[in-house]
N, C-alpha and C positions, 0 to 999 in steps of 0.2 A: 334459690340456687342450692343445689345439693352438694354438700361438702363432706366427703368420706372422712371419718375419724377413726384412727386405729383403736382397737379394743384390747382389753386385757381380760384374762380369765378370772372369773369370780371364785372366791374361796369362802369358807365358812365364816371368815372374819369380816367380810364385806358387810356394809349396812344393808338392812332389809330393803328389798325393792318395793316400791309403791309410792303413794302420794307423799309420804313423809320421808322419802329416801334422801332428800337433800337437807330439808329443814331440821331433821332430827340428829344430824351429825355433830360431833364434837372435835375440836382442834386436837391434833395429835402430832407425834414426832414424824409421821409420814408426811404431813404438810410441810414441815421444816425441810426434810430431805428433798421433797418435790420442788419447793421454792428455790432451794439452793441449786438444784439441777438446772432449772430454767434460767437462773442468773448467769450460769456459764454460757448460755446461748444468747441471751438478750444483750449482753455487753457488746460483743462484736456486731450483732445484727443492728442494734440501735445506732451504733456509730456509722455503719454502712448506710442506713436509711436516712440519717441526718445529712450525710454527704449527697445522697440522691436528691434531697430537698434543697440543696445549695447552702446548707448550714454547716457551721463548725461541728465536728463529730461530738464534741462535748454536749451539744444541745440534745443529741439523742440520749445521752446518759442522764441528763437532767429530766427528760421525759420518761425515763425508765425507773425512777426512784420514788419520790413522793406520790406521783400520780397513781402508781400501782397500789399504794397503801390506801388512797382514797377510793379506788375502784373496789378493793377488797372489803371495805366497810359496807358497801351497798349492793354488791353483786348478787345476782340470783343464781347463776350457774357456778358451782364450786370449782370447775376446771378452767374457766375462761381466763386467759392471761392477756393483759392489756399492755400497750406500749407502741412505739413506732412500728409501722408496717409499710411495705413497699408502695402499695396503691395510694395510701394517704400521703406518703412522702412525695409522690409524683404530683398529686393534686395540689399539695402545698407549694411545690416549686412552680407549677403553672399559675397559681393564683398570685404569687409574690412577684415573679419576674415581669408580669404585665401590669402590676399595680404600683410597685415601689420603684422610685427612680434610682435606688441604690443597687450596687452590684451584689450578687450572692456572696454570703459570708461576712458582709459588713455589719457593724452594730445596728444600723437602721434596718437592715434586712432581717436580722435575727429578732429584733424587737417586733417587727411586723408579723413574724411567725408566731410569736407568743400571743399577740393580739388575735391572730387567726384561731389559735387554740381556744382562747376565751370565747370567741363567737361560736365555735363548734360546741363548746361546753354549755353555753347558755341555750343554744338551739335544742340540744338534747334534753336539758332540764325542762324546758318549756314543753316539749313533747311528752315527757314523763308526767308532768303536772296535769296536763289535760287528758292523760290516758290515751294518747294517739300512737302508741308504740307500733301498731300494725300498719302504719303509713308506708313502711318499707315494702309491703306486699305489692305496692303499685309499680315496682320495678320488676318487669317480667324477666323470665330466665333468658330469652333471646337477647334482650337489651343488656342484661348484666354480662352474658357471655361475650357479646360483641365488644362491650366496653372493656371488660377485663382483658380480653385478648389484645385489643388495641393498646391499652395501657401497658401491658406486659411487653409488647414490641417496642414501645417508646422507652420503657425502662432499660431494656437490653441495649438499645441504641445509645442511651445516655452513658453507658459504661465503657464505650469504645475509647474515649480519651484516657481514662485511668488505666484501662487494660493495656494500652500501647504506650503508657508512660508520658502522655502529653497533657498540657493544660487545655481546658475547654475554652472556646471562644464564646464568651458570655452572650454577645449580641446575636449570635448565629442560631440559637435555639438548638433543640435536641437533634433534629435531622441535619441541620446545618453543621453542627459540630462533628457529626459522624462523617459527612461528606468531606469536611476539611481534614479530619484525621486520616481517613482512608486515602485521600489524595496527596498525602505527605509521607510516603513510606521511608524517606530518608531521615525522618525525625522519630521513627519508632524506637522504643526502648525494648529490646528483646528480653531483658531481665524482667521487666514489668509483665510482658506477655506470659513468660514462663510462670511467674508468681500467680497470675490470674488462673492459668490452666491448672496449676497444682492445687490452688485453693478450691476450685470447683471439684476437682477429682477427690480431694480429701473429704470435702463436705458430703459429696454423694456416696463415697465409699463408707464413710462413718455410719450412714443410715443402714447399710447392708451389714456392717459388723454388729451393731446393736443400736436401737433407737435412743439409748441414753448416752451413747459415746459422743463427747463434745467436739465434733469434727471442726466446727467453725473456730472454736477456741484454740485447738491445736494449730490450725492454719495461721491464726493471728500470732500466736507465740513463735511459730516458725518464721513468720514474716519479720517480726521484730528482731529475732536473732540474726537472720540473714542481713537485714538492713544495717545492723550495728557491726557485725563481723566482716561483711564483704564490702562495706562502704557504698551501699546502694545510692544511686544518684537520681533516681526518679522521684516523682511527687510523693511526699509523705504526709501523714496527718498533721504534723507540726505540734507546736506547744499546746498542751492541754492544762487548763487551770486546775491545780490540785486543791480544790475547795468544794464546799457544799453548794447546792443550788442557790442562786441569789433570789430572794423573795422581793418582788417589786411589781408595782402596777404603773410605773412610769413608761407608758407605751405610746406609740404614735396614734393617738385616738382620732386624728384627722383622717386616717385611712379607713375608719370604720365603715362608711357608706360603700367604699369600693370593695371591701373584703366581705361584706355581708352575704351576698349571693354565693360566692365560692365557699364561705363557711357553712352555709346551710346545705349546699350540695355535699360537702365532705361529711357533714353530720349524718346525712341520709345514706350516702353511698358506702361509707365505712361501716355503718351499722348493718347494712345488708349482709356483709360477710360475717359480722359478729352474730347476727340472728341465725345464720345457717349453722355456725359452729355450735352455739348453745342449744339449738333445737335438736341437733343430732345427738348431743350428749343426753338431753332430756329423754329422747326416745330410747336410747340404750338403757337408761336407768328407770324408765317408766315413771318419771317424776314430773311435777309441774314446773314450768319455767315461765317467768314473767318478763315479757319484752319491755314493759313500762319500767320495771325495776332495773333492768339492764340499761335502759336509756338513762336512768338516774345515775347508775354507777359510772357509765362511760362519760356522762356529762360532768360529774364531779371530777373524774380523772383529767379531763381536758381543762377544766377551770384551774385545777392545781398546776397542771403543766404550763398553762399560760402565766400563772403567777410566779412560777419558778424559772421562767425564761426558757421553756422547752418548746415543743412543737405539737401539732395535733396528733392524738393517739387513738388506737382502735384495738379490737380483739385480734389476736394472731392465731392462725390455724396451727402453724408449726410449734409454737410455744405452748399452746393449749393442749395439743396432742401429747407433747413431751410431759407436761404437767400431769395429765391423766395417766400416762404410762408409768410415771414415777411414783404413783400411789397417792396423789393428792385426794383428800376427802372433804375439805371445806374450802370456802372462798378465801380463807386466810393464807393459803399457799401463795397467792399472788402478792399479798402484802409482804410475805417473807422475801419474795424475789425483789420487791422494791427496796426493802431495808438492806438486803445484801448489796444492791447496786449503790445505795447511799453510803454504805461502809467503804465500798471500793473507790468512790469518787476522789478522796484525798490522795489516792495512790495512782490515779488514772494517768499521771504523767509518764508512767513506764511504757505507755503505748505511743508516745510522741513520735517514735521512729518508725511506726508501722507504715509500710508502703500502701498508698491508696489502691494499688493494684489488687491487694488482698481483699480490701473492702469491696472492690468491684466483683471479685470472684464470689464473695458471699452473696451479693445481690443476684448475680447471674444464676447461682445454684438455687436460690430461693424462688425466683420467678420464671425460670426457664420452662418449667412444666405447665405454666398457665397458657402457653401458646400451643394449641392443639389443632393443627391443620385438618386432621382427619375428622374431628368433631364438627369443625366449621363447614366441611363439605357434606358430611352425613345429614346435617340438618335439612338440606334440600330435599332429601327423600322422605322426610317426616312432615314437613310443612313448608311449601315454597314461600308463602307470605311471611312466615316467621324467619325463614332463611334470609329474606331481603332485609328484615329488621336487624338481624345479626350482622350482616355484611355492611349495611349502610352505617350502623353505629360504629363498627370497627373503622371503616373508611373515614368517618367524621373525626374520630380520635386522631388519626394520622394527619388529616388535613388541617384541623383546628389547633393542633399542638402549638404551644403548651396549654391553651385554654380548653383542656379536655372535658371540664365540667359542662361546657356548652354542648359537646357531643352527646353527653349523657342525657341532658335535658331534651335535646332534639330526638334522641332515641326513644325516650319515654313518651314524647308527644306522638311519634309515629305509632308506637304500640297502642296507645290509648285511642288513636284515631281508627285503628283497625277494629278494636273491640267495643268502643263506646256505643255503637248502634245496637249491639246485642247484649248490652249490660243488664244482667239480671243476677240475683243472688240465688245460689244453690241452697237447698234445704236438706237437712239430714234427720233421719229417724232411726232409732236403734231399739233392739229388743233381744232378750235372751231366750233361747230354746234349749233347756238343759244347761250344758256348759258351752254351748255354741253361741257366739256373739254375732248378731246380724245387724248390718249397717246399710241403710237405704239412702241413695243419693237422688235428690229430686231437683230438677231445674238445670241450669247451665253451670258447668264446672270450668271456670276460667282462672287466669292468673291472680285475680283479686280475691276470688272465693275459694280457690283450691286449698290454701293452707288451712281453711276451716275443716276440711276433711280430716287432716291429721289431728287437729285439735279435738274434733268430735270423737275420733277413734281412741286417742290417748286418754281423753276424759272418761270414756266408758271403761277402758281397761283399768284405770286407777281405781274405779269404783267396784269393779268385779275382779276378784283375785283368782277365780277358778276357771278362767277362760281357756279352753283347749283348742278352739278353732274360731276363725273369723271368716265370715262370708259377707262380701260387699255386693249389694244388689244395685244394678244400674238400669232397671226397667224404666225408672222415672227420669233418667238422664235426658235432657233436651239437647245439649250441645257440649262439646269438650274441646279445649284448645291444647296446644302442645304442653304448656305448663301444667294444665290439669292432668293430662295423661302421665306426665313425668312424676307428679306428686302421687298419683294413683299407684304407679309402679313402685315408687319409693316406699309407700305405706305397706304394700304387700311384702317387699323385700325386708323391711325392718321388722315386720311381724315374724317372718320366717327366721330372721336372725335371733329373735327372742325365743325361738322354739315353738312358735304358734303357727300351725298351717293356715294359709290364707288363700282365698280364691274369689274370682269375680263370677257373678251370675246375672244373666239377662242383659248382656251387652247389646245396645240398640244398633241397628244397621248403619246409621249415620256416624257412629263412633267406632265401628268395628275395625276399619282399615287403620286408623291412627293407633288405636290400642294394640292391634296385632303387631304393627311395626315397632311400637315402643317395647312391648313385652317380648318381642323376638330378638331384641338386642342383648348382648352379654351384660351382666350386672356391672353397674358403675362405669359404663362407657358412654353414657348419654350426657346431655348438657347438665 
């Protein structure tokens, strides 16, 4: 999945680009400033995502403190910021409400969330130990796009009760709650609706003012002041324990069998987004990135989150981008963010009067852009078979909610069924002619083998520092699918971003139509 990451201009003070661009860096004051900048965003976001998972908001803060320190110790990408994210929160909610007999927010429910985080952590550690980090490549872009869009729609639906100042009906589910709320206009709280709209507007406007402007924090502070001064009567966050995270393994271990499959799915799905974020940063810096080491870091973060009474955590695009733009240079910036949240925890009670409508606005602003109807329609012109995979995966998310991990598994099975009969590994050969790098693709380029194209290209670039042009030869290409074409275009665009002209040569007839369609689209408007 291609995830665009904002870039910042390089200066003479930036580390040298190349194979040692990340490993040779030293901790500096820029990491401290970047970590503190992200802390201003993660505090309100983590509280909002905990509410989305059906947990007390403080559980999100617990998952944003010590787990980030653990991730910082092992991380491969220096910019990646870990913590609660919307998709993982929704998967957590779906897993817990169908497995635990307790109501969301109860002590039993929160303990089950901590156990789920431990399962996610152990799964990722196991993947790291056996060096199977590339297992996430089995999720094709159409499956991920359909699943992400369906999950985003469900997340937006889940925010209707808080947006209108009403309590959710727990047994009705996400869609049922929405129908119940919309069917009871006499119970709507106009003040809550206004707060949500203002929060969305402030958050989105802040991005236009400056990427470092803490719009979410401003909305939270404004919401607290409004609640206290105006006597707001809608749902609020409520009491927040002013204490450090409780370290305990007294968890409902009897739920382990029921939570095992959801935990494995969260471990893989969440890491797919983490992979996209880190790989894009690695491409920008022309540095090596290790998915196995990142699995280790994310596994350690989830283990600590479970032991601290938190929730499953993953890499965050918005916070990682902010970390990068703030000047972070090493992985320790994430640890600084965690320590800042840890220092804030004893004073978290100041947010007890925060209206839940504000947290709903933060969630809506964060995930609203994930629903892209135009892209869902355009995929039909690129590949009808893959369009069916996208739409069926999306439909399954809505039909199977809250067990959306089942929708993902079915989407993966559909995608594999389409490709398994023509499964073959693509080969790559490269050579230099002067300062021109030639890369030849041989065999079938599909979603399981396409990432190797980027790896082969970046590996050669890190070895040769004097490349002025890249030519990709496709004479030996047997077949290419939608993901392979998208990766091919992304590789060309990323080379051009680095100032290296790139071109294709010898496009075979059977691949010309798809490649022409993909390369004819505006940059970054595809899946």
